[in-house]
C-alpha positions in Angstrom: -0.2 0.1 -0.1 1.0 3.3 -0.5 0.4 5.9 2.4 0.4 9.1 3.4 0.6 10.1 7.4 -0.3 13.6 7.9 0.8 15.5 10.9 -0.1 19.6 10.7 2.1 20.5 14.1 5.2 21.9 14.0 6.7 21.0 17.9 7.4 17.5 19.3 4.7 15.9 21.1 3.1 12.7 21.7 1.5 12.8 19.0 4.6 13.7 16.5 6.2 10.5 18.3 3.4 8.4 17.1 3.3 9.9 13.3 7.2 9.1 13.6 6.6 5.3 14.8 3.8 4.6 12.7 5.6 5.8 9.3 8.4 3.6 10.4 6.8 0.4 11.7 4.8 0.9 8.2 8.3 0.8 6.1 9.9 -2.0 7.9 6.3 -3.8 7.4 7.0 -3.1 3.4 4.5 -0.4 2.9 5.3 3.0 0.6 4.9 5.8 3.2 5.5 9.4 2.9 4.8 12.2 5.5 3.5 15.6 4.9 3.8 18.0 7.6 5.1 21.4 8.7 8.0 22.8 7.2 10.9 24.2 9.4 9.0 21.4 12.4 11.0 19.1 14.6 8.8 16.4 13.2 10.4 16.9 9.3 13.9 17.2 11.1 13.3 13.5 13.2 11.6 12.1 9.8 14.3 12.9 7.6 16.9 12.0 9.7 15.4 8.4 9.9 15.4 8.6 5.6 11.7 8.9 5.2 10.4 10.8 2.2 8.5 14.1 3.5 6.7 16.9 1.8 6.7 19.8 4.1 4.7 22.9 3.5 4.6 26.3 5.3 0.7 25.8 6.6 -3.1 25.1 6.2 -3.6 26.8 2.4 0.1 24.7 1.5 -1.1 21.9 3.0 -4.3 21.8 1.5 -3.1 23.1 -2.1 -0.6 19.9 -2.1 -3.5 17.6 -1.0 -5.4 18.5 -4.1 -2.8 18.1 -6.2 -0.9 15.1 -4.9 -3.8 13.1 -2.7 -4.9 11.0 -5.3 -1.8 9.0 -5.8 -2.1 7.3 -2.6 -3.9 4.3 -1.0 -4.6 6.0 2.3 -4.3 9.4 3.5 -3.8 9.3 7.5 -4.1 12.2 9.0 -2.9 12.3 13.0 -4.1 15.5 14.1 -7.7 17.6 13.5 -6.2 20.0 11.3 -4.8 17.6 9.2 -8.1 15.6 9.0 -9.8 19.0 7.9 -7.2 19.9 4.9 -7.9 16.1 3.9 -11.7 16.5 3.5 -11.6 19.5 2.3 -9.7 18.6 -0.8 -11.3 15.0 -0.9 -13.7 16.0 -3.5 -10.2 15.7 -5.8 -8.3 13.5 -4.4 -11.0 10.8 -3.9 -8.5 8.8 -1.6 -9.7 6.9 1.3 -8.9 8.6 4.9 -8.3 7.1 8.4 -8.3 9.5 10.8 -6.9 9.4 14.3 -8.0 11.5 17.1 -5.0 11.9 20.0 -7.3 14.7 22.1 -10.3 13.9 24.8 -11.4 17.2 24.8 -15.3 17.1 24.0 -16.9 18.4 21.0 -19.2 21.2 22.4 -19.1 24.4 19.8 -19.8 23.7 16.1 -21.1 19.9 17.6 -22.5 19.4 14.1 -19.5 20.3 12.1 -17.3 18.4 13.5 -19.5 15.4 13.5 -20.2 16.3 9.4 -15.9 16.6 9.0 -15.4 13.2 10.9 -17.8 10.9 8.9 -15.5 11.6 6.1 -13.7 9.6 7.6 -13.2 6.0 5.8 -12.3 4.6 9.6 -12.2 6.7 12.9 -9.4 5.9 15.0 -8.8 7.1 18.6 -6.2 6.6 21.0 -7.8 5.8 23.9 -11.8 5.1 25.0 -11.4 8.6 26.7 -10.5 9.9 23.0 -13.0 7.5 21.5 -15.9 9.3 23.5 -17.0 12.3 21.5 -17.2 10.4 18.5 -19.0 7.9 20.3 -21.5 9.8 21.5 -22.3 11.0 18.3 -23.3 7.7 17.0 -19.7 7.2 15.2 -18.1 3.8 15.0 -14.7 4.5 16.7 -11.6 1.9 17.0 -9.3 2.2 19.7 -5.8 1.6 18.6 -3.4 2.7 22.0 0.2 4.3 21.2 2.8 2.8 21.2 6.0 3.4 23.4 9.7 2.0 22.2 11.8 0.9 24.4 14.0 4.1 25.8 17.4 3.7 25.0 19.4 4.4 28.6 22.4 6.8 28.7 23.7 6.6 31.7 26.0 9.5 31.1 23.4 11.9 29.7 21.5 11.5 33.2 24.7 12.1 34.8 25.5 15.1 32.7 22.2 16.8 33.6 22.4 15.8 37.3 25.5 17.3 37.5 24.5 20.6 35.6 21.9 21.6 37.9 23.9 20.3 41.0 20.7 17.6 41.7 23.2 15.1 42.9 21.6 13.6 46.5 18.5 15.6 45.8 15.1 13.2 45.0 13.6 14.1 41.8 9.8 14.8 40.8 9.4 15.5 37.5 7.0 16.3 34.4 7.4 16.8 30.8 4.3 19.5 29.5 3.8 22.2 27.8 3.1 25.5 29.8 -0.8 25.3 28.6 -3.7 25.6 30.4 -4.7 21.8 29.6 -1.1 20.7 31.3 -2.1 23.1 34.1 0.9 23.6 35.3 -0.4 26.2 38.5 -1.7 23.1 39.8 1.4 21.1 40.0 3.6 24.0 41.0 0.8 24.0 44.1 1.5 20.5 45.0 4.8 21.1 44.9 5.0 23.5 47.5 3.0 21.1 49.7 5.6 18.4 48.9 8.4 20.8 49.7 7.7 21.8 52.7 7.5 18.2 54.7 10.5 16.7 52.6 13.4 18.7 52.3 15.0 16.9 49.7 13.0 16.4 47.1 13.4 18.9 43.8 11.1 19.2 41.1 12.2 19.0 37.4 9.8 20.3 34.8 10.9 19.6 31.1 8.9 21.6 28.8 8.3 24.2 25.7 6.4 27.6 26.8 3.2 28.4 26.5 0.2 30.7 27.4 0.9 30.1 30.7 4.1 30.3 31.3 4.4 33.8 33.1 1.8 32.3 35.3 3.3 29.6 36.5 6.8 31.7 37.0 4.8 33.9 39.5 3.6 30.8 41.2 7.0 29.7 41.7 8.4 32.6 43.0 4.8 33.0 45.3 5.2 29.8 46.5 8.8 30.2 47.4 10.1 27.3 45.2 13.1 29.1 43.6 15.4 26.2 43.8 12.7 23.8 44.3 11.3 23.8 41.2 13.6 23.6 38.2 12.2 24.9 34.8 14.4 22.7 32.5 12.8 23.8 29.3 12.4 21.7 26.4 14.7 18.3 25.7 14.8 16.2 22.7 14.4 12.6 23.9 13.6 13.6 27.1 12.2 10.6 28.3 15.7 9.3 28.8 16.6 11.7 31.8 13.2 10.1 33.6 15.8 7.5 34.7 16.7 10.1 37.4 12.9 10.2 38.9 11.6 9.0 42.0 8.1 10.1 40.9 6.9 11.1 37.7 3.7 13.5 37.9 1.1 14.7 35.1 -1.4 17.6 36.4 -3.4 17.6 32.6 -6.9 19.3 32.8 -7.4 16.7 29.6 -4.9 13.9 27.9 -6.3 11.7 25.8 -3.6 9.3 26.9 -0.5 10.7 27.8 2.9 9.1 26.2 5.2 10.7 28.6 3.4 9.1 31.2 4.3 5.8 29.3 7.6 6.5 28.9 7.8 6.7 32.9 6.1 3.6 33.5 8.6 2.1 30.7 11.5 3.0 32.7 10.0 1.7 36.6 8.9 5.1 37.4 5.9 5.4 39.7 3.2 7.7 38.5 1.2 10.0 40.0 -1.5 12.2 37.9 -4.8 13.6 37.4 -7.5 11.3 36.2 -8.2 12.9 33.0 -9.2 11.3 30.3 -6.9 8.3 29.2 -4.9 9.0 32.2 -7.8 7.1 34.6 -7.1 4.1 31.9 -3.7 3.8 32.0 -3.0 3.9 35.8 -6.0 1.7 36.5 -6.1 -1.4 38.5 -2.8 -0.5 41.3 -0.7 0.9 37.9 -0.3 4.6 39.6 -2.0 6.9 42.0 -4.8 9.5 40.5 -6.9 12.3 41.9 -9.1 15.2 41.0 -8.1 17.4 38.0 -7.2 20.7 40.2 -6.6 19.4 43.2 -3.4 20.1 44.2 -3.9 18.8 48.0 -4.3 14.9 46.5 -1.5 15.3 44.0 0.9 16.4 46.7 -0.4 13.3 49.4 -0.2 10.8 46.2 3.5 12.1 45.5 4.5 11.9 48.9 3.1 8.1 49.1 5.5 7.2 46.8 8.4 9.2 48.1 8.1 7.6 52.1 7.0 4.2 51.1 9.5 2.9 48.1 7.8 -0.5 48.2 4.4 0.2 47.4 6.1 2.8 44.7 8.6 -0.3 43.7 5.5 -2.9 43.2 3.0 -0.2 41.3 6.0 0.6 39.2 6.0 -3.2 38.2 2.4 -3.2 37.5 2.5 -0.3 35.4 5.7 -2.3 33.1 4.0 -5.2 32.9 0.8 -3.5 31.5 3.2 -1.6 28.8 4.7 -4.3 27.3 1.7 -6.0 26.7 -0.8 -3.1 25.6 1.8 -0.6 24.2 4.3 -2.6 21.8 5.2 -0.8 18.8 4.8 -3.8 16.6 1.1 -4.3 17.4 -0.1 -1.3 16.8 1.4 -0.9 13.1 -0.1 -4.3 12.7 -3.4 -2.4 14.2 -2.7 0.1 11.5 -2.3 -2.0 8.6 -5.2 -4.4 9.1 -7.5 -1.1 9.1 -5.7 0.0 6.1 -6.4 -3.2 4.1 -10.1 -3.2 5.3 -10.9 0.1 4.1 -8.8 -0.3 0.6 -11.0 -3.8 0.2 -14.5 -1.9 1.4 -15.0 -4.2 4.6 
């Protein structure tokens, strides 16, 4: 099959990594796979480095024009972002190619609900990355298949971990970390408030926050200052392959208000790092059955209590981390994800 993966994001987050993993897996399986991406973005750079055929455009207008001209040359168009789905649908009357859309968010469809339903109906197959992500299309009566995101093994790099610890003078500290952009949906302010409570009772703990800036960056910095966490809440910035640094953590935490799955959580689980998170969207599914500790969205006190539980009871932390690792090995394998997508493509092409 000839497949075009479409991703409109400029940055590098879970969806972009999954797009690349899917493309690489399809190529390894013998398919012809190409990518249509935003020019100058991280996905373009990573995909070219892997030797994939990449078509890069300047934005929505460029992608729409490209799909109108070239979209008909593929068996499957696979948008992996909502905007990519929009451009594929708008040009469908010209390219007439089958569309498989992967929904990667768990936001409820509110405003423009009828328009969203109409757009999703144009997909030959609608895929969601978790039960939470599938909830909105299912509520609209749209058949939706769940294909959970995959996490490849993390290449250990002890030298990089040691360099990180030395750079920020963190030797002898217990680290609680997160990897999330400074956006409202990731809710860094609640995490900072939880950190204040934990640091008051655990003098050897430092919080590390990896992530690119966003609309609440200034608010988060002010919250750190107000909580007196200078030196205890480290803003480490964006790090490529940040998951390698999770090996330095005692606890990984995710404060999201909305989260379809949470790929950083999966990385931590794969490294046997115990996870604390909110119960938003797919996080509740991922950490169910004793695979981690969750609490209500926006509740800094419960988040702090859960973090302290792992810090104070390493036996419980290790037990939950082991359960989480076993779950990862069985449910989030890259080969399994690619096989599921190939089966879906084949069904669509054959008209099943």
